[in-house]
NUVO-117561 format. One record per residue (C-alpha): x, y, z. Coordinates in steps of 0.25 Angstrom, whole numbers. Layout:
N
+-------+-------+-------+
|     x |     y |     z |
+-------+-------+-------+
|     X |     Y |     Z |
...
+-------+-------+-------+
***
This chain:
67
+-------+-------+-------+
|     x |     y |     z |
+-------+-------+-------+
|   467 |   287 |  -142 |
|   455 |   295 |  -142 |
|   441 |   293 |  -149 |
|   442 |   284 |  -161 |
|   437 |   289 |  -174 |
|   429 |   280 |  -184 |
|   437 |   279 |  -196 |
|   430 |   277 |  -210 |
|   437 |   268 |  -220 |
|   431 |   268 |  -234 |
|   426 |   258 |  -243 |
|   440 |   251 |  -245 |
|   443 |   251 |  -229 |
|   452 |   262 |  -230 |
|   454 |   276 |  -223 |
|   463 |   289 |  -228 |
|   473 |   292 |  -218 |
|   480 |   305 |  -218 |
|   493 |   307 |  -212 |
|   497 |   321 |  -206 |
|   509 |   327 |  -201 |
|   508 |   328 |  -185 |
|   512 |   340 |  -184 |
|   509 |   349 |  -196 |
|   497 |   341 |  -200 |
|   503 |   341 |  -214 |
|   497 |   328 |  -221 |
|   507 |   318 |  -226 |
|   500 |   309 |  -233 |
|   487 |   302 |  -234 |
|   484 |   286 |  -234 |
|   475 |   275 |  -233 |
|   472 |   266 |  -221 |
|   463 |   254 |  -219 |
|   459 |   249 |  -206 |
|   473 |   240 |  -205 |
|   481 |   251 |  -207 |
|   474 |   261 |  -197 |
|   474 |   250 |  -187 |
|   489 |   248 |  -189 |
|   492 |   262 |  -188 |
|   485 |   264 |  -175 |
|   491 |   252 |  -169 |
|   506 |   255 |  -173 |
|   505 |   271 |  -174 |
|   511 |   270 |  -188 |
|   504 |   273 |  -201 |
|   499 |   262 |  -209 |
|   491 |   263 |  -222 |
|   484 |   255 |  -233 |
|   490 |   256 |  -245 |
|   480 |   256 |  -255 |
|   489 |   253 |  -268 |
|   496 |   242 |  -260 |
|   483 |   236 |  -253 |
|   492 |   234 |  -240 |
|   495 |   242 |  -227 |
|   506 |   253 |  -228 |
|   514 |   256 |  -216 |
|   519 |   270 |  -218 |
|   534 |   271 |  -219 |
|   536 |   256 |  -215 |
|   543 |   256 |  -228 |
|   553 |   269 |  -227 |
|   554 |   267 |  -212 |
|   547 |   281 |  -211 |
|   534 |   276 |  -201 |
+-------+-------+-------+
***
């Protein structure tokens, strides 16, 4: 997969994640990831974020079916 880059989580254990369109490079959203969300994203190939308001993992599109 290439060279690994160290990820600097903040004091709350979170890192900002910017989601972009692969073709146009347009920024689609910004969300937060904790270590578990990052691990699940890498393992599944689907975006998993940390919801600060719900204090829970958030599998993007799981409710709507748009994963």
